[in-house]
All heavy atoms as TSV, in Angstrom:
chain	resi	resn	atom	element	x	y	z
A	1	MET	N	N	29.008	111.529	215.439
A	1	MET	CA	C	27.921	112.189	214.758
A	1	MET	C	C	27.446	111.314	213.611
A	1	MET	O	O	28.231	110.654	212.957
A	1	MET	CB	C	28.390	113.552	214.257
A	1	MET	CG	C	27.342	114.294	213.503
A	1	MET	SD	S	27.689	116.043	213.244
A	1	MET	CE	C	29.279	116.026	212.482
A	2	THR	N	N	26.142	111.346	213.360
A	2	THR	CA	C	25.554	110.568	212.280
A	2	THR	C	C	25.223	111.506	211.129
A	2	THR	O	O	24.232	112.214	211.173
A	2	THR	CB	C	24.283	109.852	212.766
A	2	THR	OG1	O	24.608	109.108	213.920
A	2	THR	CG2	C	23.731	108.948	211.699
A	3	PRO	N	N	26.046	111.562	210.108
A	3	PRO	CA	C	25.851	112.544	209.050
A	3	PRO	C	C	24.574	112.346	208.241
A	3	PRO	O	O	24.146	113.268	207.570
A	3	PRO	CB	C	27.091	112.386	208.174
A	3	PRO	CG	C	27.653	111.069	208.511
A	3	PRO	CD	C	27.205	110.729	209.892
A	4	ASN	N	N	23.951	111.176	208.300
A	4	ASN	CA	C	22.732	110.944	207.534
A	4	ASN	C	C	21.511	111.574	208.186
A	4	ASN	O	O	20.478	111.693	207.555
A	4	ASN	CB	C	22.494	109.448	207.349
A	4	ASN	CG	C	23.563	108.810	206.501
A	4	ASN	OD1	O	24.244	109.478	205.737
A	4	ASN	ND2	N	23.730	107.523	206.644
A	5	ASN	N	N	21.591	111.948	209.442
A	5	ASN	CA	C	20.451	112.529	210.130
A	5	ASN	C	C	20.711	114.018	210.348
A	5	ASN	O	O	21.656	114.387	211.033
A	5	ASN	CB	C	20.213	111.823	211.463
A	5	ASN	CG	C	18.895	112.224	212.083
A	5	ASN	OD1	O	18.635	113.400	212.292
A	5	ASN	ND2	N	18.062	111.244	212.387
A	6	PRO	N	N	19.863	114.876	209.780
A	6	PRO	CA	C	20.104	116.311	209.910
A	6	PRO	C	C	20.057	116.814	211.349
A	6	PRO	O	O	20.709	117.796	211.688
A	6	PRO	CB	C	19.013	116.954	209.066
A	6	PRO	CG	C	18.080	115.892	208.674
A	6	PRO	CD	C	18.719	114.575	208.941
A	7	PHE	N	N	19.298	116.138	212.215
A	7	PHE	CA	C	19.297	116.529	213.623
A	7	PHE	C	C	20.686	116.312	214.223
A	7	PHE	O	O	21.147	117.102	215.046
A	7	PHE	CB	C	18.254	115.746	214.419
A	7	PHE	CG	C	16.841	116.191	214.169
A	7	PHE	CD1	C	15.960	115.390	213.455
A	7	PHE	CD2	C	16.382	117.413	214.638
A	7	PHE	CE1	C	14.658	115.791	213.226
A	7	PHE	CE2	C	15.076	117.829	214.413
A	7	PHE	CZ	C	14.214	117.020	213.703
A	8	ALA	N	N	21.347	115.246	213.813
A	8	ALA	CA	C	22.701	114.971	214.298
A	8	ALA	C	C	23.690	115.989	213.758
A	8	ALA	O	O	24.555	116.467	214.484
A	8	ALA	CB	C	23.118	113.561	213.910
A	9	VAL	N	N	23.541	116.328	212.492
A	9	VAL	CA	C	24.444	117.305	211.873
A	9	VAL	C	C	24.369	118.636	212.612
A	9	VAL	O	O	25.389	119.260	212.896
A	9	VAL	CB	C	24.105	117.500	210.377
A	9	VAL	CG1	C	24.885	118.649	209.783
A	9	VAL	CG2	C	24.369	116.208	209.606
A	10	LEU	N	N	23.146	119.042	212.946
A	10	LEU	CA	C	22.947	120.326	213.619
A	10	LEU	C	C	23.036	120.217	215.137
A	10	LEU	O	O	22.959	121.221	215.838
A	10	LEU	CB	C	21.591	120.918	213.221
A	10	LEU	CG	C	21.420	121.210	211.733
A	10	LEU	CD1	C	20.025	121.743	211.459
A	10	LEU	CD2	C	22.481	122.181	211.246
A	11	ARG	N	N	23.181	118.982	215.626
A	11	ARG	CA	C	23.261	118.719	217.067
A	11	ARG	C	C	22.039	119.278	217.797
A	11	ARG	O	O	22.150	119.973	218.795
A	11	ARG	CB	C	24.546	119.282	217.654
A	11	ARG	CG	C	25.770	118.625	217.070
A	11	ARG	CD	C	27.019	119.167	217.655
A	11	ARG	NE	N	28.154	118.537	216.979
A	11	ARG	CZ	C	29.391	118.917	217.121
A	11	ARG	NH1	N	29.686	119.904	217.930
A	11	ARG	NH2	N	30.356	118.307	216.478
A	12	LEU	N	N	20.884	118.933	217.251
A	12	LEU	CA	C	19.614	119.375	217.818
A	12	LEU	C	C	18.784	118.168	218.233
A	12	LEU	O	O	18.889	117.096	217.630
A	12	LEU	CB	C	18.824	120.182	216.782
A	12	LEU	CG	C	19.403	121.531	216.385
A	12	LEU	CD1	C	18.620	122.111	215.212
A	12	LEU	CD2	C	19.387	122.483	217.558
A	13	PRO	N	N	17.909	118.339	219.216
A	13	PRO	CA	C	17.007	117.247	219.587
A	13	PRO	C	C	15.908	117.084	218.544
A	13	PRO	O	O	15.604	118.016	217.793
A	13	PRO	CB	C	16.427	117.701	220.932
A	13	PRO	CG	C	16.493	119.186	220.882
A	13	PRO	CD	C	17.734	119.509	220.086
A	14	ALA	N	N	15.320	115.927	218.499
A	14	ALA	CA	C	14.275	115.638	217.514
A	14	ALA	C	C	13.035	116.502	217.713
A	14	ALA	O	O	12.258	116.686	216.788
A	14	ALA	CB	C	13.890	114.159	217.566
A	15	ASN	N	N	12.853	117.055	218.897
A	15	ASN	CA	C	11.682	117.890	219.140
A	15	ASN	C	C	11.980	119.379	218.952
A	15	ASN	O	O	11.217	120.233	219.400
A	15	ASN	CB	C	11.115	117.629	220.538
A	15	ASN	CG	C	12.074	118.001	221.645
A	15	ASN	OD1	O	13.249	118.284	221.400
A	15	ASN	ND2	N	11.587	117.978	222.872
A	16	ALA	N	N	13.070	119.699	218.279
A	16	ALA	CA	C	13.418	121.098	218.016
A	16	ALA	C	C	12.336	121.754	217.169
A	16	ALA	O	O	11.823	121.159	216.227
A	16	ALA	CB	C	14.764	121.185	217.309
A	17	THR	N	N	12.013	122.978	217.522
A	17	THR	CA	C	11.009	123.727	216.772
A	17	THR	C	C	11.646	124.324	215.517
A	17	THR	O	O	12.879	124.348	215.387
A	17	THR	CB	C	10.443	124.865	217.638
A	17	THR	OG1	O	11.510	125.790	217.931
A	17	THR	CG2	C	9.822	124.336	218.923
A	18	ALA	N	N	10.800	124.814	214.614
A	18	ALA	CA	C	11.307	125.438	213.389
A	18	ALA	C	C	12.252	126.604	213.704
A	18	ALA	O	O	13.332	126.700	213.091
A	18	ALA	CB	C	10.152	125.880	212.499
A	19	PRO	N	N	11.904	127.499	214.650
A	19	PRO	CA	C	12.854	128.570	214.981
A	19	PRO	C	C	14.170	128.049	215.583
A	19	PRO	O	O	15.236	128.606	215.319
A	19	PRO	CB	C	12.098	129.431	216.000
A	19	PRO	CG	C	10.660	129.153	215.753
A	19	PRO	CD	C	10.603	127.721	215.298
A	20	GLU	N	N	14.092	126.969	216.356
A	20	GLU	CA	C	15.311	126.387	216.924
A	20	GLU	C	C	16.180	125.771	215.832
A	20	GLU	O	O	17.413	125.851	215.894
A	20	GLU	CB	C	14.961	125.330	217.974
A	20	GLU	CG	C	14.378	125.906	219.243
A	20	GLU	CD	C	13.824	124.857	220.187
A	20	GLU	OE1	O	13.419	123.769	219.733
A	20	GLU	OE2	O	13.795	125.151	221.394
A	21	ILE	N	N	15.555	125.175	214.847
A	21	ILE	CA	C	16.302	124.602	213.728
A	21	ILE	C	C	16.988	125.714	212.942
A	21	ILE	O	O	18.167	125.615	212.601
A	21	ILE	CB	C	15.381	123.760	212.818
A	21	ILE	CG1	C	14.946	122.495	213.570
A	21	ILE	CG2	C	16.068	123.407	211.504
A	21	ILE	CD1	C	13.829	121.732	212.907
A	22	LYS	N	N	16.251	126.785	212.694
A	22	LYS	CA	C	16.819	127.908	211.947
A	22	LYS	C	C	17.994	128.518	212.704
A	22	LYS	O	O	19.074	128.696	212.134
A	22	LYS	CB	C	15.752	128.966	211.699
A	22	LYS	CG	C	16.239	130.130	210.886
A	22	LYS	CD	C	15.131	131.131	210.614
A	22	LYS	CE	C	15.648	132.315	209.827
A	22	LYS	NZ	N	14.597	133.293	209.556
A	23	SER	N	N	17.805	128.803	213.984
A	23	SER	CA	C	18.894	129.429	214.749
A	23	SER	C	C	20.047	128.454	214.979
A	23	SER	O	O	21.213	128.850	214.940
A	23	SER	CB	C	18.381	129.990	216.072
A	23	SER	OG	O	17.915	128.965	216.912
A	24	GLY	N	N	19.732	127.177	215.190
A	24	GLY	CA	C	20.779	126.178	215.352
A	24	GLY	C	C	21.616	126.023	214.096
A	24	GLY	O	O	22.837	125.873	214.158
A	25	GLY	N	N	20.947	126.066	212.960
A	25	GLY	CA	C	21.667	125.985	211.688
A	25	GLY	C	C	22.543	127.200	211.447
A	25	GLY	O	O	23.697	127.077	211.014
A	26	GLN	N	N	22.010	128.369	211.756
A	26	GLN	CA	C	22.799	129.595	211.594
A	26	GLN	C	C	24.003	129.595	212.527
A	26	GLN	O	O	25.095	130.000	212.132
A	26	GLN	CB	C	21.917	130.820	211.845
A	26	GLN	CG	C	20.889	131.045	210.768
A	26	GLN	CD	C	19.897	132.148	211.126
A	26	GLN	OE1	O	19.760	132.546	212.270
A	26	GLN	NE2	N	19.192	132.627	210.111
A	27	LEU	N	N	23.799	129.124	213.745
A	27	LEU	CA	C	24.898	129.055	214.703
A	27	LEU	C	C	25.967	128.062	214.235
A	27	LEU	O	O	27.164	128.344	214.303
A	27	LEU	CB	C	24.374	128.663	216.080
A	27	LEU	CG	C	25.398	128.595	217.205
A	27	LEU	CD1	C	26.061	129.941	217.421
A	27	LEU	CD2	C	24.725	128.128	218.486
A	28	ALA	N	N	25.532	126.912	213.741
A	28	ALA	CA	C	26.486	125.910	213.242
A	28	ALA	C	C	27.295	126.464	212.069
A	28	ALA	O	O	28.514	126.262	211.996
A	28	ALA	CB	C	25.745	124.638	212.828
A	29	LEU	N	N	26.630	127.170	211.172
A	29	LEU	CA	C	27.338	127.772	210.034
A	29	LEU	C	C	28.316	128.847	210.497
A	29	LEU	O	O	29.444	128.913	210.007
A	29	LEU	CB	C	26.345	128.368	209.038
A	29	LEU	CG	C	25.615	127.384	208.141
A	29	LEU	CD1	C	24.508	128.083	207.356
A	29	LEU	CD2	C	26.596	126.693	207.194
A	30	ALA	N	N	27.886	129.671	211.434
A	30	ALA	CA	C	28.764	130.737	211.927
A	30	ALA	C	C	30.004	130.158	212.596
A	30	ALA	O	O	31.125	130.630	212.360
A	30	ALA	CB	C	27.998	131.628	212.899
A	31	ARG	N	N	29.815	129.127	213.417
A	31	ARG	CA	C	30.960	128.505	214.088
A	31	ARG	C	C	31.936	127.907	213.079
A	31	ARG	O	O	33.148	128.044	213.213
A	31	ARG	CB	C	30.485	127.412	215.039
A	31	ARG	CG	C	29.879	127.936	216.302
A	31	ARG	CD	C	29.490	126.787	217.204
A	31	ARG	NE	N	28.884	127.274	218.428
A	31	ARG	CZ	C	28.050	126.589	219.164
A	31	ARG	NH1	N	27.703	125.360	218.823
A	31	ARG	NH2	N	27.542	127.101	220.264
A	32	LEU	N	N	31.384	127.232	212.089
A	32	LEU	CA	C	32.235	126.602	211.085
A	32	LEU	C	C	32.980	127.650	210.267
A	32	LEU	O	O	34.172	127.515	210.002
A	32	LEU	CB	C	31.410	125.703	210.167
A	32	LEU	CG	C	32.199	124.973	209.092
A	32	LEU	CD1	C	33.236	124.044	209.710
A	32	LEU	CD2	C	31.270	124.197	208.195
A	33	ARG	N	N	32.285	128.698	209.885
A	33	ARG	CA	C	32.939	129.737	209.073
A	33	ARG	C	C	34.025	130.463	209.852
A	33	ARG	O	O	34.983	130.961	209.259
A	33	ARG	CB	C	31.889	130.699	208.533
A	33	ARG	CG	C	31.074	130.053	207.438
A	33	ARG	CD	C	30.089	130.990	206.797
A	33	ARG	NE	N	29.446	130.324	205.664
A	33	ARG	CZ	C	28.159	130.395	205.417
A	33	ARG	NH1	N	27.364	131.112	206.188
A	33	ARG	NH2	N	27.653	129.765	204.372
A	34	LEU	N	N	33.897	130.527	211.172
A	34	LEU	CA	C	34.950	131.138	211.983
A	34	LEU	C	C	36.138	130.195	212.153
A	34	LEU	O	O	37.290	130.627	212.107
A	34	LEU	CB	C	34.403	131.527	213.364
A	34	LEU	CG	C	33.524	132.755	213.412
A	34	LEU	CD1	C	32.938	132.936	214.802
A	34	LEU	CD2	C	34.305	133.992	213.011
A	35	SER	N	N	35.857	128.913	212.353
A	35	SER	CA	C	36.942	127.966	212.622
A	35	SER	C	C	37.586	127.397	211.367
A	35	SER	O	O	38.782	127.133	211.355
A	35	SER	CB	C	36.434	126.820	213.500
A	35	SER	OG	O	35.469	126.063	212.793
A	36	ASP	N	N	36.778	127.194	210.328
A	36	ASP	CA	C	37.295	126.555	209.105
A	36	ASP	C	C	36.516	127.056	207.895
A	36	ASP	O	O	35.722	126.317	207.304
A	36	ASP	CB	C	37.170	125.035	209.250
A	36	ASP	CG	C	37.918	124.275	208.177
A	36	ASP	OD1	O	38.617	124.912	207.356
A	36	ASP	OD2	O	37.801	123.041	208.147
A	37	PRO	N	N	36.715	128.306	207.510
A	37	PRO	CA	C	35.897	128.911	206.447
A	37	PRO	C	C	36.041	128.259	205.074
A	37	PRO	O	O	35.172	128.420	204.223
A	37	PRO	CB	C	36.377	130.358	206.408
A	37	PRO	CG	C	37.721	130.346	207.033
A	37	PRO	CD	C	37.724	129.212	208.011
A	38	ASP	N	N	37.095	127.512	204.852
A	38	ASP	CA	C	37.310	126.880	203.550
A	38	ASP	C	C	36.728	125.475	203.455
A	38	ASP	O	O	36.854	124.826	202.418
A	38	ASP	CB	C	38.806	126.833	203.233
A	38	ASP	CG	C	39.398	128.226	203.110
A	38	ASP	OD1	O	38.682	129.132	202.642
A	38	ASP	OD2	O	40.565	128.402	203.496
A	39	ASN	N	N	36.096	125.001	204.501
A	39	ASN	CA	C	35.543	123.643	204.526
A	39	ASN	C	C	34.162	123.653	203.857
A	39	ASN	O	O	33.134	123.602	204.513
A	39	ASN	CB	C	35.457	123.129	205.958
A	39	ASN	CG	C	35.148	121.655	206.018
A	39	ASN	OD1	O	34.677	121.067	205.049
A	39	ASN	ND2	N	35.389	121.056	207.161
A	40	THR	N	N	34.160	123.703	202.545
A	40	THR	CA	C	32.900	123.795	201.806
A	40	THR	C	C	32.053	122.535	201.947
A	40	THR	O	O	30.826	122.610	201.897
A	40	THR	CB	C	33.152	124.088	200.310
A	40	THR	OG1	O	34.009	123.081	199.777
A	40	THR	CG2	C	33.777	125.462	200.130
A	41	THR	N	N	32.686	121.399	202.162
A	41	THR	CA	C	31.928	120.157	202.336
A	41	THR	C	C	31.068	120.228	203.591
A	41	THR	O	O	29.882	119.902	203.557
A	41	THR	CB	C	32.877	118.950	202.411
A	41	THR	OG1	O	33.652	118.902	201.222
A	41	THR	CG2	C	32.103	117.655	202.569
A	42	ALA	N	N	31.639	120.655	204.687
A	42	ALA	CA	C	30.892	120.768	205.940
A	42	ALA	C	C	29.820	121.850	205.847
A	42	ALA	O	O	28.717	121.689	206.373
A	42	ALA	CB	C	31.831	121.047	207.101
A	43	ILE	N	N	30.137	122.947	205.177
A	43	ILE	CA	C	29.145	124.017	204.993
A	43	ILE	C	C	27.953	123.491	204.219
A	43	ILE	O	O	26.798	123.718	204.590
A	43	ILE	CB	C	29.782	125.239	204.304
A	43	ILE	CG1	C	30.772	125.923	205.263
A	43	ILE	CG2	C	28.707	126.223	203.842
A	43	ILE	CD1	C	31.615	126.998	204.626
A	44	ARG	N	N	28.210	122.750	203.154
A	44	ARG	CA	C	27.111	122.171	202.360
A	44	ARG	C	C	26.306	121.166	203.181
A	44	ARG	O	O	25.091	121.070	203.045
A	44	ARG	CB	C	27.669	121.490	201.110
A	44	ARG	CG	C	28.049	122.465	200.045
A	44	ARG	CD	C	28.346	121.753	198.727
A	44	ARG	NE	N	29.178	122.610	197.926
A	44	ARG	CZ	C	30.395	122.298	197.494
A	44	ARG	NH1	N	30.910	121.125	197.759
A	44	ARG	NH2	N	31.088	123.140	196.777
A	45	GLU	N	N	26.979	120.399	204.024
A	45	GLU	CA	C	26.294	119.414	204.863
A	45	GLU	C	C	25.341	120.116	205.836
A	45	GLU	O	O	24.198	119.681	206.017
A	45	GLU	CB	C	27.317	118.586	205.639
A	45	GLU	CG	C	26.707	117.482	206.452
A	45	GLU	CD	C	27.750	116.651	207.179
A	45	GLU	OE1	O	28.952	116.772	206.892
A	45	GLU	OE2	O	27.341	115.870	208.050
A	46	ILE	N	N	25.782	121.194	206.431
A	46	ILE	CA	C	24.932	121.943	207.353
A	46	ILE	C	C	23.764	122.578	206.603
A	46	ILE	O	O	22.613	122.510	207.041
A	46	ILE	CB	C	25.750	123.006	208.107
A	46	ILE	CG1	C	26.728	122.330	209.065
A	46	ILE	CG2	C	24.830	123.969	208.863
A	46	ILE	CD1	C	27.756	123.269	209.674
A	47	GLU	N	N	24.045	123.188	205.457
A	47	GLU	CA	C	22.980	123.798	204.659
A	47	GLU	C	C	21.964	122.755	204.215
A	47	GLU	O	O	20.757	123.007	204.207
A	47	GLU	CB	C	23.572	124.528	203.458
A	47	GLU	CG	C	24.329	125.779	203.849
A	47	GLU	CD	C	25.087	126.423	202.696
A	47	GLU	OE1	O	25.341	125.738	201.662
A	47	GLU	OE2	O	25.436	127.611	202.824
A	48	SER	N	N	22.433	121.571	203.858
A	48	SER	CA	C	21.538	120.486	203.457
A	48	SER	C	C	20.670	120.040	204.631
A	48	SER	O	O	19.474	119.773	204.461
A	48	SER	CB	C	22.356	119.308	202.924
A	48	SER	OG	O	21.522	118.207	202.666
A	49	ALA	N	N	21.260	119.956	205.809
A	49	ALA	CA	C	20.503	119.555	206.996
A	49	ALA	C	C	19.386	120.558	207.287
A	49	ALA	O	O	18.247	120.169	207.563
A	49	ALA	CB	C	21.428	119.440	208.205
A	50	ILE	N	N	19.705	121.834	207.196
A	50	ILE	CA	C	18.687	122.873	207.415
A	50	ILE	C	C	17.566	122.722	206.396
A	50	ILE	O	O	16.381	122.756	206.743
A	50	ILE	CB	C	19.319	124.280	207.328
A	50	ILE	CG1	C	20.335	124.480	208.448
A	50	ILE	CG2	C	18.240	125.358	207.371
A	50	ILE	CD1	C	21.228	125.702	208.251
A	51	GLU	N	N	17.934	122.551	205.146
A	51	GLU	CA	C	16.936	122.428	204.072
A	51	GLU	C	C	16.061	121.192	204.270
A	51	GLU	O	O	14.844	121.249	204.091
A	51	GLU	CB	C	17.645	122.368	202.721
A	51	GLU	CG	C	16.706	122.392	201.542
A	51	GLU	CD	C	15.891	123.672	201.443
A	51	GLU	OE1	O	16.381	124.743	201.830
A	51	GLU	OE2	O	14.735	123.585	200.978
A	52	GLN	N	N	16.649	120.078	204.638
A	52	GLN	CA	C	15.873	118.853	204.845
A	52	GLN	C	C	14.864	119.027	205.970
A	52	GLN	O	O	13.739	118.535	205.887
A	52	GLN	CB	C	16.800	117.679	205.158
A	52	GLN	CG	C	17.595	117.207	203.972
A	52	GLN	CD	C	18.493	116.066	204.347
A	52	GLN	OE1	O	18.032	115.045	204.806
A	52	GLN	NE2	N	19.792	116.242	204.141
A	53	LEU	N	N	15.255	119.714	207.022
A	53	LEU	CA	C	14.357	119.881	208.163
A	53	LEU	C	C	13.281	120.928	207.918
A	53	LEU	O	O	12.357	121.058	208.714
A	53	LEU	CB	C	15.168	120.204	209.422
A	53	LEU	CG	C	16.051	119.059	209.910
A	53	LEU	CD1	C	16.841	119.472	211.143
A	53	LEU	CD2	C	15.229	117.803	210.196
A	54	ARG	N	N	13.366	121.650	206.828
A	54	ARG	CA	C	12.281	122.564	206.450
A	54	ARG	C	C	11.077	121.803	205.898
A	54	ARG	O	O	9.959	122.294	205.933
A	54	ARG	CB	C	12.769	123.570	205.405
A	54	ARG	CG	C	13.650	124.624	205.981
A	54	ARG	CD	C	14.005	125.650	204.935
A	54	ARG	NE	N	14.906	126.639	205.527
A	54	ARG	CZ	C	15.823	127.286	204.861
A	54	ARG	NH1	N	15.977	127.076	203.571
A	54	ARG	NH2	N	16.606	128.150	205.479
A	55	ASP	N	N	11.324	120.623	205.391
A	55	ASP	CA	C	10.250	119.787	204.845
A	55	ASP	C	C	9.606	119.021	206.001
A	55	ASP	O	O	10.273	118.217	206.664
A	55	ASP	CB	C	10.841	118.804	203.830
A	55	ASP	CG	C	9.819	117.886	203.208
A	55	ASP	OD1	O	8.859	117.476	203.903
A	55	ASP	OD2	O	9.974	117.557	202.023
A	56	PRO	N	N	8.309	119.253	206.277
A	56	PRO	CA	C	7.677	118.620	207.440
A	56	PRO	C	C	7.700	117.092	207.409
A	56	PRO	O	O	7.845	116.449	208.452
A	56	PRO	CB	C	6.240	119.136	207.413
A	56	PRO	CG	C	6.176	120.207	206.404
A	56	PRO	CD	C	7.413	120.130	205.569
A	57	VAL	N	N	7.561	116.509	206.240
A	57	VAL	CA	C	7.557	115.042	206.141
A	57	VAL	C	C	8.951	114.488	206.465
A	57	VAL	O	O	9.091	113.549	207.250
A	57	VAL	CB	C	7.078	114.585	204.749
A	57	VAL	CG1	C	7.207	113.084	204.591
A	57	VAL	CG2	C	5.645	115.039	204.510
A	58	LYS	N	N	9.979	115.076	205.870
A	58	LYS	CA	C	11.347	114.626	206.147
A	58	LYS	C	C	11.695	114.864	207.618
A	58	LYS	O	O	12.321	114.030	208.257
A	58	LYS	CB	C	12.346	115.361	205.258
A	58	LYS	CG	C	12.293	114.932	203.818
A	58	LYS	CD	C	13.317	115.676	203.007
A	58	LYS	CE	C	13.235	115.292	201.547
A	58	LYS	NZ	N	14.215	116.031	200.733
A	59	ARG	N	N	11.283	116.018	208.128
A	59	ARG	CA	C	11.563	116.342	209.520
A	59	ARG	C	C	10.951	115.299	210.457
A	59	ARG	O	O	11.584	114.839	211.406
A	59	ARG	CB	C	11.015	117.726	209.827
A	59	ARG	CG	C	11.308	118.204	211.203
A	59	ARG	CD	C	10.874	119.639	211.288
A	59	ARG	NE	N	10.668	120.014	212.664
A	59	ARG	CZ	C	10.134	121.140	213.043
A	59	ARG	NH1	N	9.733	122.005	212.143
A	59	ARG	NH2	N	9.981	121.409	214.298
A	60	PHE	N	N	9.722	114.901	210.169
A	60	PHE	CA	C	9.055	113.885	210.974
A	60	PHE	C	C	9.809	112.565	210.897
A	60	PHE	O	O	10.082	111.924	211.911
A	60	PHE	CB	C	7.607	113.715	210.513
A	60	PHE	CG	C	6.857	112.663	211.276
A	60	PHE	CD1	C	6.400	112.899	212.558
A	60	PHE	CD2	C	6.613	111.428	210.703
A	60	PHE	CE1	C	5.714	111.923	213.273
A	60	PHE	CE2	C	5.924	110.440	211.403
A	60	PHE	CZ	C	5.479	110.698	212.692
A	61	ARG	N	N	10.166	112.161	209.680
A	61	ARG	CA	C	10.876	110.889	209.486
A	61	ARG	C	C	12.222	110.877	210.212
A	61	ARG	O	O	12.552	109.928	210.920
A	61	ARG	CB	C	11.093	110.631	207.993
A	61	ARG	CG	C	11.629	109.232	207.712
A	61	ARG	CD	C	12.000	109.030	206.283
A	61	ARG	NE	N	13.348	109.591	206.120
A	61	ARG	CZ	C	13.797	110.165	205.023
A	61	ARG	NH1	N	13.032	110.275	203.975
A	61	ARG	NH2	N	15.018	110.638	204.952
A	62	PHE	N	N	12.995	111.951	210.045
A	62	PHE	CA	C	14.285	112.019	210.722
A	62	PHE	C	C	14.108	112.101	212.236
A	62	PHE	O	O	14.928	111.591	212.988
A	62	PHE	CB	C	15.109	113.209	210.226
A	62	PHE	CG	C	15.702	112.994	208.863
A	62	PHE	CD1	C	15.387	113.841	207.816
A	62	PHE	CD2	C	16.582	111.954	208.618
A	62	PHE	CE1	C	15.938	113.662	206.556
A	62	PHE	CE2	C	17.146	111.761	207.368
A	62	PHE	CZ	C	16.809	112.620	206.332
A	63	GLY	N	N	13.042	112.729	212.690
A	63	GLY	CA	C	12.762	112.803	214.116
A	63	GLY	C	C	12.474	111.438	214.711
A	63	GLY	O	O	12.841	111.158	215.851
A	64	LEU	N	N	11.829	110.580	213.932
A	64	LEU	CA	C	11.567	109.213	214.401
A	64	LEU	C	C	12.858	108.412	214.526
A	64	LEU	O	O	12.996	107.571	215.411
A	64	LEU	CB	C	10.610	108.492	213.452
A	64	LEU	CG	C	9.168	108.978	213.442
A	64	LEU	CD1	C	8.375	108.233	212.372
A	64	LEU	CD2	C	8.530	108.805	214.806
A	65	GLU	N	N	13.792	108.658	213.629
A	65	GLU	CA	C	15.068	107.939	213.647
A	65	GLU	C	C	15.982	108.430	214.762
A	65	GLU	O	O	16.729	107.648	215.338
A	65	GLU	CB	C	15.810	108.130	212.326
A	65	GLU	CG	C	15.140	107.509	211.139
A	65	GLU	CD	C	15.839	107.881	209.847
A	65	GLU	OE1	O	16.847	108.619	209.882
A	65	GLU	OE2	O	15.373	107.447	208.795
A	66	TRP	N	N	15.935	109.702	215.058
A	66	TRP	CA	C	16.898	110.296	215.967
A	66	TRP	C	C	16.832	109.738	217.388
A	66	TRP	O	O	17.868	109.445	217.966
A	66	TRP	CB	C	16.741	111.809	215.959
A	66	TRP	CG	C	17.723	112.565	216.801
A	66	TRP	CD1	C	17.414	113.511	217.727
A	66	TRP	CD2	C	19.155	112.475	216.805
A	66	TRP	NE1	N	18.555	114.008	218.299
A	66	TRP	CE2	C	19.639	113.383	217.744
A	66	TRP	CE3	C	20.069	111.704	216.113
A	66	TRP	CZ2	C	20.983	113.545	218.018
A	66	TRP	CZ3	C	21.410	111.873	216.374
A	66	TRP	CH2	C	21.852	112.789	217.314
A	67	PRO	N	N	15.654	109.534	217.991
A	67	PRO	CA	C	15.652	108.976	219.351
A	67	PRO	C	C	16.332	107.611	219.440
A	67	PRO	O	O	16.966	107.309	220.451
A	67	PRO	CB	C	14.182	108.867	219.709
A	67	PRO	CG	C	13.510	109.862	218.846
A	67	PRO	CD	C	14.326	109.888	217.573
A	68	SER	N	N	16.234	106.805	218.391
A	68	SER	CA	C	16.880	105.499	218.438
A	68	SER	C	C	18.404	105.629	218.402
A	68	SER	O	O	19.114	104.755	218.852
A	68	SER	CB	C	16.403	104.623	217.281
A	68	SER	OG	O	16.824	105.163	216.055
A	69	LEU	N	N	18.900	106.742	217.873
A	69	LEU	CA	C	20.339	106.986	217.848
A	69	LEU	C	C	20.817	107.544	219.176
A	69	LEU	O	O	21.973	107.395	219.521
A	69	LEU	CB	C	20.691	107.988	216.734
A	69	LEU	CG	C	20.309	107.571	215.325
A	69	LEU	CD1	C	20.579	108.721	214.366
A	69	LEU	CD2	C	21.096	106.351	214.905
A	70	GLY	N	N	19.922	108.177	219.892
A	70	GLY	CA	C	20.274	108.783	221.175
A	70	GLY	C	C	20.751	110.207	221.007
A	70	GLY	O	O	21.480	110.509	220.081
A	71	PRO	N	N	20.322	111.093	221.887
A	71	PRO	CA	C	20.671	112.502	221.748
A	71	PRO	C	C	22.148	112.794	221.929
A	71	PRO	O	O	22.632	113.816	221.497
A	71	PRO	CB	C	19.857	113.189	222.836
A	71	PRO	CG	C	19.425	112.121	223.758
A	71	PRO	CD	C	19.446	110.831	222.991
A	72	SER	N	N	22.897	111.900	222.526
A	72	SER	CA	C	24.326	112.142	222.713
A	72	SER	C	C	25.175	111.528	221.606
A	72	SER	O	O	26.391	111.564	221.663
A	72	SER	CB	C	24.784	111.587	224.057
A	72	SER	OG	O	24.586	110.199	224.096
A	73	ALA	N	N	24.518	110.973	220.590
A	73	ALA	CA	C	25.265	110.333	219.492
A	73	ALA	C	C	26.064	111.338	218.703
A	73	ALA	O	O	25.762	112.468	218.602
A	73	ALA	CB	C	24.313	109.597	218.575
């Protein structure tokens, strides 16, 4: 996983829609809180990824980077 790219953190494709990002982020948080609720670092990383992808400019920039990393990265 590439922690610098929010699409990688959330394990979403670069063409994910806003609702997919929201639900993907919620799902990632729910899974983490069930498996490792005390991992505040990972929780913050997921929350940061969601927040970054809310910004259309950042989302576009990260989307351009993500295909070069490959969706299976």
